[in-house]
C-alpha positions as CSV (number, residue, x, y, z in Angstrom):
1,M,118.5,88.1,38.5
2,S,115.3,87.0,40.0
3,K,112.9,89.4,41.5
4,K,112.0,89.1,45.1
5,R,108.5,89.4,46.3
6,I,107.6,92.3,48.5
7,S,106.9,90.0,51.5
8,E,110.4,88.5,51.3
9,R,111.9,92.0,51.8
10,T,109.4,93.5,54.3
11,I,109.1,90.7,56.8
12,P,112.8,90.8,57.8
13,V,112.7,94.6,58.0
14,L,109.5,94.5,60.1
15,F,111.1,91.8,62.3
16,D,114.1,94.1,62.9
17,V,111.8,97.0,63.7
18,V,109.8,95.0,66.2
19,V,112.9,93.5,67.9
20,W,114.9,96.8,68.1
21,G,111.8,98.7,69.1
22,G,111.1,96.3,71.9
23,F,114.7,96.5,73.1
24,A,114.5,100.3,73.1
25,A,111.2,100.2,75.0
26,F,112.8,97.8,77.5
27,L,115.7,100.2,78.0
28,F,113.4,103.2,78.4
29,A,111.2,101.3,80.9
30,T,114.3,100.2,82.9
31,Y,115.5,103.8,83.0
32,I,112.1,105.1,84.3
33,A,112.0,102.3,86.9
34,C,115.5,103.1,88.1
35,Q,114.7,106.8,88.3
36,T,111.5,106.0,90.3
37,L,113.5,103.8,92.6
38,L,116.1,106.5,93.2
39,D,113.4,109.0,93.9
40,R,111.5,106.8,96.4
41,F,114.4,105.2,98.3
42,P,117.5,107.4,98.0
43,G,119.2,106.1,101.2
44,P,119.3,102.4,100.5
45,V,120.0,102.8,96.8
46,N,123.0,105.1,97.6
47,K,124.2,102.6,100.1
48,L,124.0,99.8,97.6
49,L,125.8,101.9,94.9
50,G,128.5,102.7,97.4
51,M,129.0,99.0,98.2
52,F,129.1,98.2,94.5
53,Q,131.6,101.0,93.8
54,G,133.8,99.8,96.8
55,F,133.7,96.2,95.5
56,V,134.6,97.2,91.9
57,A,137.4,99.6,93.0
């Protein structure tokens, strides 16, 4: 069995860490943005959510 160089193993692992870390950071930033939007504009957001729930139901 041939030995793999360290770079052949670490580059895919680092790629996965960067991609999944970026995705987690995006989800966290989206959550913070939505919470800020709800805090600043509770009336219009609640109206939009009610319209969406009425459409889905």
